[in-house]
Structure formats: C-alpha cells, structure tokens
C-alpha positions, 0 to 999 in steps of 0.5 A: 563384400561388393557393388558400386553405387553406379548399380542400377538402384531401382531393380526390385527383382532380378528379371526373369526370377523370383530374386529380390534385390535389397539396397537398404538395411531396412529392406534387408530387416523387412526381409529377414523377420517373416522368415525368422518368424517362421523359422526358416533359415538363411545362409548368407554368401558374402561377396565382392561381385565379379562372381566365379564358380568359387563363389557358385559352389558357395551358393549352391552349399548354402541352397543344400542347408538352408531354406534361404540364400542371400548373396551380398555384393559390396565392394567394400573399401575398408579392406583396401590399401590406400595404394591398392586397386579399388578404382579398378576392381572389377564391377559386373553386375549384369554378368553377376545377376545373369549368373544367379538367375541361371543358378537359381533356376538350376537350384529350382531343378535339383530335388536335393536342395532345401533352399534357393536363391531369395535375394541379393544384398547390394547396399552403398557405402553410406548404408554400410557406413552411416556415420561416413567411411571412416578412410583406408589409412592405418590410423583412420578413426572410426568404428572398426572390429580388430581381430589380434594378433592373427590378422597382424601376420602373413596377409595382415604384415602386407595389408595392415588394414585388410583384416580390419576391413574384412572383420568390420564388413562382415560384423555389419552384414552379420548384424544386418542379414541375422544368418544362421549361416555364412559361407566362406571359401578355403582359398582365403584361409587366413580370412576364415581363421579371422572370422571364425575368431571373431564370432567366437570371441563376440559370441555371434549366433551364426555358423561359419562354413567353409567351402573347399578351394575351387580350381582351374584344371591347371590348379590356379585357384579362382579369384575375381582378380584372375580377370587382371592376369591376361593370357602370359601371366595366366600361365605362369600364375600357377607356380604359387599352387605348384610351389605349395603342392611340392611343399605338401608332397615333402610332408606327404613323404614323412617330412615334419620340419619347417625348413624341408617342407619349405625348401621344396616350394622354394625350388619350384619358385626359383626354378620358375623364375629362373626360366622367366628370367632366360626369356626375352622381354617380350615372352617373359613374365616376372614375379615377386614372392611375398612369403611362403608360410607354414603355420598352424591351423588355428592361429596362423603362427609359423611352425618349426616343426608339424605336429601330425597330430594337429596338422598345418597350413601351407600358404603363400602370396605372390605379386605377378607384375605387369607385362614389361614388354607387351606385344601388339594385340597382347591380351594384358587383362582388365584394366591394362594388367596391372600388378596382381597379388595372388594368394593361395593355400593347402591344408595339411590335414592332421595324420 
C-alpha cells in the first residue's frame, strides 16, 4: 500500500486539481461519510507508490464504475521480510501526484466515466499500526490477518511474512476507507486469491475487482520493482513471461499433464540461462528460478492434471542477480541494481 513519512505532510490537495490528500484515518472517515449518506460509490485502488501504467489502468477501471476513486499510497513494512528491499523501495511522491493529476484531467474529458480521482490516502505507519509496528520477523507478535493455506505456498513459501502483511494492511485499508469496490492487478495472482479469500471468509462488504496484467511491448509485466533492473537485465527479464507463454502454448496444443506443460517453460529458462553463461561477464545476466507453478485457480494447489472445465494458473518467480561486471557508465538501475525478484502468471482459461 505506499508512502513514507518523509512525503510532504502539509499538502491538502494535489496542485492544480481537486484531489484531496488525506493522511489520517479521521480525515478519511470525514471524507467518506457524506458519500455514504449521498449513496455515492467509492472505489479504492491500493498501491505502494512508484505508479506505472498498471496502476493507471486500475484507476481508470475504478473511475468507470464508481462516483469517487481514492488511491492509497503506503509502503507497508509488514509485507517485507527482514532481509528484503524496504529501505531502497522507490519513493516517487512528486512523480506519482503528477501522474494522478494528469490522469484526472483525462478522466474529466472522458464522458464514459462515472467518477474521477477524489482523494489520495497517504498515511504514516503510526496511523496504520496504532499499537506500534509489530515487526517483520516470522514470530512477531501483534494483530495480523493470516489466510491459510493459500498464503503458505509459492510466494508464501519463499516470503513467509508477505501475505500476512498484505492481508493485514488490506483489512485495515478496507476498514478505514469502507469502499464499495477494491481494485487489484492480475500480475499478483496469488495476492488476488488471498484477498478474495479474506473478503469471503470475513464477510467483508466489498467487491474485489481484478484488472488484467499490464505489459510492456516485449511482454514484461509492469511492476514498481522494474526500476531496479537497469538496461542489461531489463532485456533478459522477459525470460519468465516467455517461459510461461511456452507452457500456455503447450496447454493450447492439447497438453493437460503437469510434466508436459511445465517442461515447455523449463526449456525456455534453460536455453536462456545457457545463452547468458556463454557470454563474458561484462555482457551476461545471471538469474535464479524460484519456482514455476501449475496450480488450481481457486486455491493455488499444484495440479498433476489440468481439468479443462476449470482451467488453471501458470505462475513463476525469478531472481535477477546483480550485474557481476558492470561496464563504465552502465545504467544498473535504481539503488545500484540490487537483486530483483520478478513474478508473473498466465491464466489457463476453462475450455
């Protein structure tokens, strides 16, 4: 969800717009109450800032379907592990608000929209965690929301506190804002399954809307973390999408068993890695595969055979390793190009 306490705290509106900047729970509730009384719907788009076209597409969808759109910007420390990149996560408040102002002007000129961007919610961690932030360790004590077993596999196995942090902050945001609809991207497919399960199991009065993954022209899924890649790793980062696309093609050609479908993805990964290893260190890019998955669409449980009536989810995660031999003047990416973990997925639609 995103924003640091270093963001300008005195702003009440984004300049040259009517977009309110709300920084406390009380201010959000004061903003929300008249819309509730007037029966005006509110759509919430939770973000961690560093906005890109994927976020923009979700905001556009929310504006089509709601009278008011509120975008939350909050970097939630609870969904980072103790060894992860919280300190270097990009904070781009000025660029984010410029994008929101430009988008809101576009929405005003588009007669197809029901509403526009009415507010940005940029709380501090003290507001989000009033009892004090409980910490990032697995055994941290505090008030958490755990959605199991779906949060324990794949991303949850590699990042054991991640979905606990996501579910907890989303529960808090839903309670603070009380939107009719919330908007998430398909790129974070396991997150969407976790959030849907949380809404269902806790009977929350909110509709979860999932927008399609937004991609660059070469297929790379847009992500705030892509700024870490730099030029050299950015080219090779498409390997995950290419691998999942090869698996999708195998399914489209009639394959239904796990081995045949995933072996198509594994071949792409193997050939790409071998090609990079054949290059000199000044040219190559190294990466590690965390997982390639073929899972059920509702619970993320691994499948041996895909039931074509139900379909499935192809997903994967790779770690792009730091450039081992930088060339003089080379663009290594934000914060000097640390290791970057990329995720992606493709939905195998029921047939």
